[in-house]
C-alpha positions as CSV (number, residue, x, y, z in Angstrom):
1,M,161.4,122.6,117.6
2,A,160.7,123.7,121.2
3,S,159.3,127.1,122.2
4,E,160.5,128.7,125.4
5,V,157.8,130.6,127.3
6,R,158.3,132.9,130.2
7,L,155.6,132.7,132.8
8,D,154.4,135.4,135.2
9,P,153.7,134.7,138.1
10,G,154.8,131.1,137.3
11,L,155.3,128.6,140.0
12,V,157.4,129.0,143.2
13,E,160.1,126.8,141.6
14,G,160.5,129.1,138.6
15,R,158.9,131.0,135.6
16,W,159.9,129.0,132.5
17,A,158.2,126.4,130.4
18,F,159.1,124.7,127.1
19,L,156.5,123.5,124.6
20,R,157.2,121.1,121.7
21,E,155.6,121.5,118.3
22,M,152.2,119.8,117.8
23,N,151.9,116.7,115.7
24,G,149.0,114.8,114.2
25,Q,148.5,112.6,117.4
26,D,148.0,115.8,119.4
27,E,145.4,117.0,116.9
28,M,143.6,113.7,116.9
29,A,143.5,113.7,120.7
30,L,141.7,117.0,120.8
31,Q,138.0,116.3,121.5
32,G,136.4,119.6,122.1
33,E,136.9,123.3,123.1
34,S,136.5,123.1,126.9
35,R,138.9,124.2,129.6
36,L,139.8,120.5,130.2
37,D,140.7,120.1,126.5
38,A,143.0,123.1,126.7
39,L,144.7,121.6,129.8
40,L,145.1,118.2,128.2
41,L,146.6,119.7,125.1
42,L,149.2,121.7,127.1
43,D,150.1,118.7,129.2
44,R,150.8,116.8,126.0
45,L,153.0,119.6,124.6
46,L,155.0,120.6,127.8
47,L,158.5,119.3,127.9
48,A,160.4,118.3,131.1
49,M,163.7,120.1,130.5
50,P,166.5,121.3,132.9
51,G,165.8,124.7,134.4
52,T,162.0,124.7,133.8
53,S,159.4,124.6,136.6
54,V,156.5,123.3,134.5
55,G,156.4,119.9,132.9
56,P,153.8,117.5,131.6
57,G,150.9,117.0,134.0
58,S,151.4,120.3,135.9
59,T,149.3,122.7,133.8
60,A,146.4,122.6,136.2
61,A,148.5,124.0,139.0
62,L,149.4,127.1,137.0
63,S,147.6,130.4,137.3
64,L,144.9,130.9,134.7
65,S,147.0,133.8,133.4
66,D,150.0,131.5,132.8
67,R,147.7,128.9,131.1
68,D,146.7,131.7,128.7
69,R,150.4,132.6,128.0
70,L,151.1,128.9,127.1
71,L,148.0,128.8,124.8
72,A,149.1,132.0,123.1
73,A,152.5,130.4,122.5
74,V,150.9,127.4,120.9
75,Y,148.8,129.6,118.7
76,R,151.8,131.7,117.5
77,A,153.8,128.6,116.8
78,H,151.2,127.1,114.5
79,F,149.1,130.0,113.2
80,G,151.4,133.0,113.5
81,D,150.7,136.4,115.1
82,R,147.5,137.4,113.2
83,V,144.1,136.5,114.5
84,E,141.3,136.5,111.9
85,G,137.6,136.3,112.5
86,S,134.2,137.4,111.3
87,G,130.8,138.1,112.7
88,S,127.3,139.4,112.0
89,C,126.7,143.1,112.5
90,Q,124.2,143.8,115.3
91,S,122.8,146.7,113.4
92,C,122.4,145.6,109.7
93,Q,123.1,141.9,110.1
94,G,125.8,142.1,107.4
95,A,129.0,140.2,107.8
96,F,132.2,142.0,109.1
97,E,135.8,140.9,109.3
98,L,138.1,141.2,112.3
99,S,141.9,141.0,112.2
100,F,144.5,142.0,114.8
101,S,147.9,141.1,116.1
102,L,147.9,138.7,119.1
103,D,151.3,140.1,120.2
104,A,149.9,143.6,120.2
105,L,146.8,142.6,122.2
106,M,148.9,140.8,124.8
107,A,151.3,143.8,125.1
108,A,148.3,146.1,125.8
109,I,146.8,143.7,128.3
110,F,150.1,143.2,130.2
111,E,150.9,146.9,130.1
112,E,147.5,147.8,131.6
113,A,148.2,145.2,134.3
114,E,151.6,146.6,135.1
115,T,150.0,150.1,135.4
116,R,147.3,148.9,137.8
117,R,149.9,147.0,139.8
118,G,152.2,150.0,140.0
119,A,155.1,147.9,138.6
120,K,156.5,150.6,136.3
121,Q,159.7,152.4,137.3
122,G,159.0,155.4,139.5
123,Q,155.6,154.3,140.7
124,R,154.7,153.4,144.2
125,P,153.7,149.7,144.0
126,A,150.0,149.1,144.7
127,I,150.6,145.4,144.9
128,T,153.8,143.6,145.9
129,G,154.9,140.0,145.5
130,P,154.7,137.2,145.0
131,D,156.5,135.9,148.1
132,A,158.1,132.5,148.5
133,R,154.6,130.9,148.6
134,G,153.3,132.7,145.6
135,V,151.2,135.2,147.6
136,Y,150.7,138.9,146.7
137,Q,149.8,141.8,149.0
138,S,147.9,145.0,148.1
139,H,148.7,148.3,149.7
140,D,145.5,148.0,151.9
141,G,146.6,144.7,153.4
142,M,144.8,142.2,151.2
143,R,146.9,139.0,150.7
144,F,145.9,136.7,147.9
145,R,147.0,134.3,145.2
146,P,145.9,133.9,141.6
147,P,143.3,131.2,140.8
148,T,144.3,128.0,139.0
149,S,142.4,125.4,137.0
150,L,142.4,123.2,140.1
151,D,140.4,126.0,141.8
152,L,137.9,126.1,139.0
153,D,137.5,122.3,139.1
154,A,136.4,122.6,142.7
155,L,133.6,124.9,141.7
156,R,132.0,122.5,139.2
157,G,128.2,122.3,139.7
158,L,127.9,125.4,142.0
159,P,125.5,128.2,141.1
160,R,127.3,131.3,139.6
161,R,127.1,133.4,142.8
162,E,128.2,130.6,145.1
163,A,131.1,129.8,142.7
164,R,132.4,133.3,142.8
165,E,132.3,133.4,146.5
166,A,134.0,130.0,146.8
167,L,136.7,131.1,144.4
168,A,137.3,134.3,146.4
169,K,137.5,132.3,149.6
170,A,140.1,130.0,148.0
171,C,142.3,132.8,146.7
172,L,142.1,135.2,149.6
173,I,144.7,134.5,152.3
174,E,143.9,137.6,154.4
175,A,141.6,140.5,153.7
176,P,140.7,143.8,155.4
177,A,137.1,144.3,156.5
178,E,136.3,146.5,153.5
179,A,137.6,144.0,150.9
180,D,135.0,142.6,148.5
181,L,134.8,140.6,145.3
182,A,135.4,143.7,143.2
183,S,138.6,144.6,144.9
184,L,139.9,141.1,144.6
185,A,139.0,140.9,140.9
186,G,140.8,144.2,140.3
187,A,143.9,142.9,142.2
188,L,143.9,139.7,140.2
189,S,143.7,141.5,136.9
190,A,146.7,143.5,137.9
191,V,149.0,140.5,138.7
192,A,147.6,137.7,136.6
193,P,145.6,139.1,133.6
194,L,143.8,136.8,131.2
195,I,144.1,137.0,127.4
196,D,140.3,137.7,127.3
197,R,138.9,140.9,125.8
198,E,135.9,142.6,124.3
199,L,137.1,144.0,121.0
200,D,135.6,146.7,118.8
201,A,134.9,145.9,115.2
202,A,133.4,148.3,112.6
203,C,131.0,146.9,110.1
204,S,132.2,147.6,106.5
205,E,128.6,147.8,105.3
206,C,127.0,150.3,107.7
207,G,129.9,151.5,109.8
208,A,128.3,150.4,113.1
209,H,130.6,149.4,115.9
210,N,130.2,145.9,117.2
211,T,131.6,144.2,120.3
212,V,133.4,140.9,119.7
213,H,134.5,138.7,122.6
214,F,137.9,137.1,122.2
215,D,139.7,134.7,124.5
216,I,142.8,132.7,123.6
217,Q,141.5,129.3,124.8
218,S,138.3,129.3,122.7
219,H,140.0,130.7,119.6
220,L,143.0,128.3,119.6
221,L,140.9,125.2,120.2
222,R,138.3,126.3,117.6
223,S,141.1,127.0,115.0
224,L,142.6,123.6,115.6
225,R,139.3,121.8,115.4
226,L,138.5,123.5,112.1
227,E,141.8,122.5,110.6
228,R,141.5,118.9,111.7
229,R,139.2,118.2,108.7
230,F,142.3,118.5,106.5
231,L,144.3,116.0,108.5
232,S,142.8,112.9,106.8
233,R,143.5,114.3,103.4
234,E,147.1,115.0,104.4
235,V,147.5,111.5,105.8
236,H,146.0,110.0,102.6
237,C,148.3,112.1,100.5
238,L,151.5,111.1,102.3
239,A,150.5,107.4,102.7
240,R,150.0,107.1,98.9
241,A,153.2,109.0,98.0
242,Y,155.6,107.5,100.5
243,G,153.9,104.4,101.8
244,W,154.3,105.6,105.4
245,S,152.1,104.1,108.1
246,L,149.4,106.1,109.9
247,G,151.6,106.2,113.1
248,D,154.6,107.5,111.2
249,I,152.6,110.3,109.6
250,L,150.8,111.4,112.8
251,S,154.1,111.6,114.6
252,L,155.4,114.2,112.2
253,P,155.4,117.8,113.5
254,R,152.7,119.9,111.8
255,R,155.1,122.0,109.9
256,E,157.1,119.1,108.7
257,R,154.0,117.2,107.6
258,A,152.8,120.3,105.7
259,T,156.2,120.6,103.9
260,Y,156.0,117.0,102.7
261,V,152.4,117.5,101.5
262,R,153.4,120.6,99.5
263,L,156.3,118.7,97.9
264,V,154.0,115.8,96.9
265,L,151.3,118.2,95.5
266,R,153.9,120.3,93.6
267,E,155.3,117.2,92.0
268,R,151.9,116.0,91.1
269,D,151.0,119.3,89.6
270,A,154.2,119.3,87.5
271,R,153.4,115.9,86.2
272,E,149.9,116.9,85.2
273,A,151.2,120.0,83.5
274,R,153.6,117.9,81.3
275,H,150.7,115.8,80.2
């Protein structure tokens, strides 16, 4: 089953992408939780379909905001809308739980971005674009484009301050004399926001408020890595039950594989109950 994802800003050629469902081969190929791992995963899952502008191998050219939209679509397809987490209270060191809707968080992030951009009906736009080259312009004359993973690759090894300045130089097309990094960052958050937030979580033990950092890339890859420990058991279960090869089992979409495993276990439990 393919998921259709609307991108914004997307590429000059269009704003649509299609992602196929993940299978065991994709899970086995996942090596870590880095930005590169996220790009490689998306490049494996993207489908080259008529009417889409983003296909396999093109993820690095997308804005970081669109990369996050795709990662969120992968998360929803395989884990649903709920995000669950836990942490240690900064006040009493007790454990607390965190649960929220990914869709609701994304809606809040994009609504705030639209407000800053002035994109809502009746507002005077603070930022216009993108034009045919994917460039935006703020009301004070600053012209810029959102950063991509290719831009971040070019910064590898630079000190933090130099990296920020180099990224700004890459994204700024034209800037008034008073423009600075802060004004560029504000403009970028208005046109290409990331799914990256500091969230508030109350400790159930002492009631203290804790700040929890959430970003979709880290959470998705960590969730997939944690679940991979079950993959060997599922492969073993299906191989014993059906005599399928490793390649056959790993090529099954995750949900289909899980369905077969449930059927096998249900039949086994029924046999054991009869004895």
